[in-house]
C-alpha positions in Angstrom: 61.6 86.6 -163.8 60.4 88.9 -161.1 58.4 87.8 -158.1 55.9 90.0 -156.3 54.1 89.3 -153.0 50.8 91.1 -152.7 48.9 91.4 -149.4 46.0 93.4 -148.1 43.8 94.1 -145.2 46.2 92.9 -142.5 44.6 95.2 -139.8 47.4 95.0 -137.3 48.2 91.3 -137.6 52.0 91.6 -137.4 52.5 88.0 -136.3 51.1 86.6 -139.6 52.9 89.3 -141.6 56.2 88.1 -140.1 55.5 84.6 -141.3 56.0 86.1 -144.8 59.4 87.7 -144.1 61.4 84.8 -145.7 59.3 85.4 -148.9 59.7 89.2 -148.6 63.5 88.8 -148.4 63.6 86.7 -151.6 61.0 88.5 -153.7 61.6 91.5 -155.9 58.6 93.6 -154.9 56.0 93.8 -152.1 52.7 95.5 -152.6 50.4 96.1 -149.6 46.9 97.1 -150.8 45.8 98.9 -147.7 44.2 98.7 -144.3 47.6 98.2 -142.8 47.0 99.6 -139.3 50.6 100.8 -139.8 51.8 97.3 -140.6 52.8 98.7 -143.9 55.3 101.1 -142.3 56.9 98.1 -140.6 57.2 96.2 -143.9 58.5 99.3 -145.7 61.1 99.9 -143.0 62.3 96.2 -143.0 62.2 95.9 -146.8 63.1 99.4 -148.0 63.3 100.0 -151.7 61.0 97.2 -152.8 57.8 97.9 -150.8 54.8 99.8 -152.2 51.9 100.9 -149.8 48.4 101.8 -150.9 46.0 103.6 -148.7 42.9 101.8 -147.4 39.7 103.1 -146.0 40.9 102.3 -142.4 44.4 103.8 -142.8 45.0 106.9 -140.6 47.5 108.3 -141.1 47.6 107.6 -144.9 51.1 106.1 -145.4 51.0 105.3 -149.1 49.4 106.1 -152.4 45.7 106.1 -153.3 46.5 104.3 -156.6 49.7 102.9 -158.2 50.6 102.0 -161.7 53.8 100.3 -162.4 55.4 98.2 -165.1 57.5 95.1 -164.3 59.0 92.9 -167.0 56.6 94.4 -169.6 53.5 93.7 -167.5 51.5 96.8 -166.5 50.0 96.7 -163.0 47.3 98.9 -161.6 46.8 98.7 -157.8 44.4 100.3 -155.3 42.6 99.4 -152.2 39.3 99.3 -154.0 36.9 101.1 -151.7 36.8 104.2 -153.9 36.0 102.1 -156.9 33.1 100.3 -155.2 34.6 96.8 -155.3 32.1 95.5 -152.7 29.3 96.1 -155.3 31.3 94.6 -158.2 34.5 95.0 -160.2 33.3 96.7 -163.4 34.6 100.1 -162.3 37.9 98.7 -161.2 38.3 96.9 -164.6 37.4 100.1 -166.5 39.9 102.2 -164.5 42.7 99.5 -165.1 41.9 99.5 -168.8 42.2 103.3 -168.9 45.7 102.8 -167.5 46.4 100.1 -170.2 47.0 97.7 -167.4 47.2 93.9 -167.8 46.5 93.3 -164.1 44.4 95.1 -161.5 45.2 94.5 -157.8 42.6 95.3 -155.1 41.7 94.5 -151.6 38.9 95.8 -149.3 36.5 92.9 -149.6 38.6 90.4 -147.6 37.8 87.8 -150.3 40.5 86.3 -152.5 39.6 86.7 -156.2 41.1 85.9 -159.5 38.9 86.8 -162.5 39.1 88.2 -166.1 37.1 91.3 -167.0 37.4 93.4 -170.1 40.8 92.1 -171.0 42.2 92.7 -167.5 43.1 90.1 -164.9 41.8 91.1 -161.5 43.4 89.8 -158.3 42.4 90.3 -154.7 44.9 88.6 -152.4 42.3 88.2 -149.6 43.1 89.2 -146.1 45.5 88.5 -143.3 43.2 89.8 -140.6 43.7 87.8 -137.5 39.9 87.2 -137.4 39.7 85.7 -140.9 38.8 82.1 -141.4 40.8 82.0 -144.6 44.0 84.0 -144.6 45.8 84.5 -147.9 48.2 86.5 -150.0 49.0 86.6 -153.7 52.3 85.3 -155.3 52.7 86.9 -158.7 55.4 86.0 -161.1 56.1 88.2 -164.2 58.5 87.6 -167.0 58.8 88.9 -170.6 55.3 90.4 -170.8 53.7 87.3 -169.2 52.4 86.7 -165.7 51.0 84.1 -163.5 49.4 84.5 -160.1 48.6 82.1 -157.3 46.5 82.9 -154.2 48.2 81.2 -151.3 46.5 80.3 -148.0 48.6 81.2 -145.0 48.9 78.3 -142.6 
């Protein structure tokens, strides 16, 4: 089994990110879906070799990739920030793009709202936000094994 921690839209909230460091140390992979305010470079530096960064609409400089497709334990994952796929208007374009990549999972951020939904055979996850101003701060814990997966949106206390 491989464990993946997915976060998004941290917007400079390094204090709450550091609360996740024990999880980061134990997990197999960390994916930050953008709007890092350079938090992503801190995570990538502290957890080199297992951190993936995606560019968000607020990221200057752009430290990561615009999209990412990877396969872990036979599960194909498509990841992006979501702004370029119009996720604030809906997730149809995201689901279509993930299906084009033959992805089982599509990860996205941008809306600051935690989401788990099925669309066109793809499971869509938004981990929510860790912005210091959010009323509900959350991340996604994703476990994959032998072509199967389960995800849990976790509220950060």
